[in-house]
Backbone as numpy.savetxt, mean C-alpha at the origin, in Angstrom:
# Nx Ny Nz CAx CAy CAz Cx Cy Cz
-3.13 -9.72 -12.21 -3.97 -8.83 -12.31 -2.63 -6.98 -11.87
-3.46 -6.66 -13.22 -1.95 -5.62 -13.31 -3.08 -4.09 -12.66
-2.36 -3.46 -11.37 -2.36 -2.33 -10.60 -1.10 -1.34 -10.77
-1.52 -0.05 -10.53 -0.65 0.84 -10.67 -0.42 0.95 -9.30
-1.11 1.16 -7.94 -1.52 1.75 -7.03 -1.70 0.76 -5.84
-1.47 1.27 -4.37 -1.94 0.51 -3.21 -3.09 -0.23 -3.35
-3.93 1.18 -3.56 -5.99 1.16 -3.33 -6.24 0.24 -4.47
-5.45 0.42 -5.90 -5.91 -0.61 -6.74 -5.20 -1.87 -6.06
-4.51 -2.35 -5.71 -3.62 -3.26 -5.24 -4.88 -3.62 -4.31
-4.94 -3.05 -3.47 -6.09 -3.24 -1.90 -6.97 -3.97 -2.49
-7.74 -3.16 -4.01 -9.20 -4.26 -4.65 -8.91 -5.03 -4.57
-7.82 -5.28 -6.07 -7.48 -6.60 -6.87 -7.74 -7.77 -5.06
-6.95 -7.40 -4.43 -6.49 -8.44 -3.19 -8.09 -8.93 -2.88
-9.23 -7.70 -2.63 -10.36 -8.22 -2.03 -11.18 -9.02 -2.48
-11.15 -8.35 -3.96 -11.82 -9.43 -5.31 -11.09 -10.88 -5.47
-10.61 -11.19 -4.85 -9.72 -12.81 -5.28 -9.84 -13.47 -3.87
-10.84 -12.76 -3.17 -10.95 -13.10 -2.38 -12.63 -14.18 -2.38
-13.04 -15.10 -1.51 -12.31 -16.09 -0.25 -10.93 -16.13 -1.28
-10.40 -16.83 -0.12 -9.01 -17.95 -0.39 -8.63 -18.31 0.27
-7.62 -19.35 0.20 -7.30 -20.23 1.34 -6.37 -19.84 2.18
-4.70 -19.14 1.02 -3.61 -18.83 1.52 -3.77 -16.95 1.02
-3.05 -16.44 1.94 -2.73 -14.63 1.21 -1.23 -14.57 1.85
-0.27 -14.76 1.05 1.02 -14.01 1.13 1.90 -12.66 0.49
1.78 -11.84 1.40 2.07 -10.80 1.41 3.21 -10.23 1.61
4.32 -9.95 0.27 5.96 -9.54 0.46 6.02 -8.06 0.61
6.23 -7.68 1.65 6.28 -6.31 2.19 5.15 -5.01 1.21
5.22 -4.10 1.73 4.00 -3.21 1.14 4.50 -2.37 -0.08
3.70 -2.11 -0.55 3.69 -1.61 -2.15 4.11 -0.15 -2.01
4.01 0.82 -0.63 4.64 2.03 -0.60 3.60 2.63 1.22
4.19 3.32 1.94 3.86 3.72 3.34 2.91 4.60 2.96
3.17 5.69 2.09 2.44 6.95 1.87 2.53 6.96 0.18
1.41 8.00 -0.14 0.91 8.54 -0.88 1.19 9.81 -1.53
0.66 10.68 -2.47 0.59 11.91 -2.15 -0.65 11.81 -2.17
-1.25 13.32 -1.58 -2.45 13.25 -0.93 -3.80 14.01 -2.55
-2.82 14.76 -3.46 -3.45 15.25 -4.22 -2.76 14.67 -5.74
-3.08 14.05 -6.15 -1.98 13.79 -7.84 -2.29 14.79 -8.88
-1.10 14.94 -9.90 -1.35 16.29 -10.60 -1.88 15.76 -11.68
-2.06 16.63 -12.91 -2.73 16.04 -13.77 -1.88 15.94 -14.98
-0.67 17.06 -14.32 0.70 16.70 -15.26 2.05 16.97 -15.09
2.59 17.66 -15.21 4.34 18.11 -15.18 3.85 19.41 -14.18
4.36 18.99 -12.99 4.17 20.35 -12.28 5.43 20.99 -12.41
5.09 21.98 -13.45 6.13 22.90 -13.52 6.96 24.11 -12.95
8.43 24.01 -13.39 9.21 25.21 -12.47 8.38 26.32 -12.30
8.30 27.28 -10.96 8.25 28.53 -10.83 8.87 29.34 -9.89
8.00 30.72 -9.61 8.53 31.51 -9.17 8.91 31.04 -7.61
7.78 30.47 -7.10 7.40 30.49 -5.75 8.08 29.00 -5.67
9.09 28.39 -6.53 9.93 27.71 -5.26 9.43 25.79 -6.00
9.98 25.21 -4.75 9.74 24.08 -5.18 8.34 23.72 -4.57
7.14 22.38 -4.97 5.68 22.84 -4.87 5.70 21.63 -3.83
4.99 21.78 -2.43 4.60 21.41 -1.35 3.81 20.30 -1.36
4.39 19.36 -1.74 3.85 17.54 -1.65 2.95 17.18 -0.12
1.81 16.71 0.31 1.06 16.43 1.29 0.93 14.47 1.24
1.17 14.16 1.86 1.14 12.69 2.40 -0.35 12.02 2.74
-0.63 10.77 2.40 -1.98 10.11 2.92 -0.89 8.94 3.18
-1.57 8.20 4.26 -1.18 6.88 4.30 -1.66 5.97 3.29
-1.35 4.91 2.74 -1.63 3.86 1.75 -2.32 3.20 2.57
-3.74 2.06 2.03 -3.84 1.46 2.78 -2.74 0.42 2.96
-3.13 -0.77 4.60 -2.00 -1.76 4.74 -3.07 -2.73 4.53
-2.96 -3.28 3.10 -3.21 -4.81 2.33 -3.23 -6.14 3.38
-1.73 -6.16 4.37 -2.29 -7.04 4.69 -3.45 -7.37 5.84
-2.95 -6.37 6.86 -3.86 -6.05 7.56 -5.48 -5.92 7.82
-5.75 -6.03 6.09 -7.21 -5.39 5.57 -7.64 -7.14 5.17
-6.34 -7.51 4.47 -6.89 -8.75 4.75 -7.07 -10.01 5.74
-6.64 -9.72 6.72 -6.39 -10.32 8.21 -7.54 -9.80 8.93
-8.48 -8.50 8.62 -9.65 -8.29 9.26 -10.84 -8.33 8.58
-10.87 -8.98 7.32 -11.97 -9.06 6.38 -12.49 -10.65 6.65
-14.11 -10.23 7.22 -14.93 -11.27 7.06 -14.86 -12.72 6.33
-14.10 -12.31 4.40 -13.35 -13.44 4.14 -12.03 -13.62 4.21
-11.45 -14.05 5.53 -9.90 -13.87 5.54 -9.45 -15.15 5.38
-8.20 -15.35 4.41 -7.77 -16.46 4.54 -7.56 -17.11 5.66
-7.67 -18.63 5.39 -7.21 -19.16 7.04 -5.42 -19.12 7.44
-4.96 -18.91 6.20 -3.86 -18.46 6.77 -3.41 -16.80 5.62
-2.94 -16.48 6.65 -2.28 -15.22 6.28 -0.62 -15.10 6.66
0.61 -14.84 5.83 1.80 -14.57 5.86 2.44 -13.45 5.19
2.76 -12.67 5.96 3.31 -11.43 5.45 5.23 -11.09 5.59
5.89 -10.61 5.27 7.44 -10.59 5.63 7.38 -9.04 5.28
8.38 -8.56 6.31 8.25 -6.67 6.44 9.99 -6.39 5.81
9.78 -5.66 5.39 10.90 -4.68 4.50 11.07 -3.92 5.55
12.50 -4.03 5.81 12.90 -2.97 7.32 14.47 -2.68 6.90
14.35 -1.36 7.61 16.04 -0.80 6.90 16.41 -0.75 8.53
16.12 -0.96 9.22 16.08 -0.90 10.44 16.04 -1.17 12.01
16.70 -1.45 13.24 15.10 -2.25 14.11 14.95 -3.50 13.67
14.98 -4.49 12.75 13.96 -5.18 12.21 13.32 -5.87 12.72
13.33 -6.49 13.39 13.07 -7.39 14.57 11.77 -6.60 15.07
12.04 -5.30 16.01 10.86 -4.95 16.31 9.60 -3.87 15.59
10.23 -3.52 14.14 9.63 -2.70 13.18 8.48 -4.30 12.27
9.57 -5.21 12.44 8.80 -6.47 11.79 7.24 -7.21 12.36
């Protein structure tokens, strides 16, 4: 299933339920821009644009809480520091 965003990936995962097993390998991205630009953001006198970010959905957590939860949910964490405590 082709997706381009974490929101689309969550929708595709939910559409695939019910399933026996879900294996999730790290997050797509923790954050995404709050607003999408229709095109290129041009340089201007005002300097660099401010980018507001919002959290992406936690796909593994959403699947694990689903009423149609797979019987087995496996997740892997991609961490750069304090690996065990963050995972």
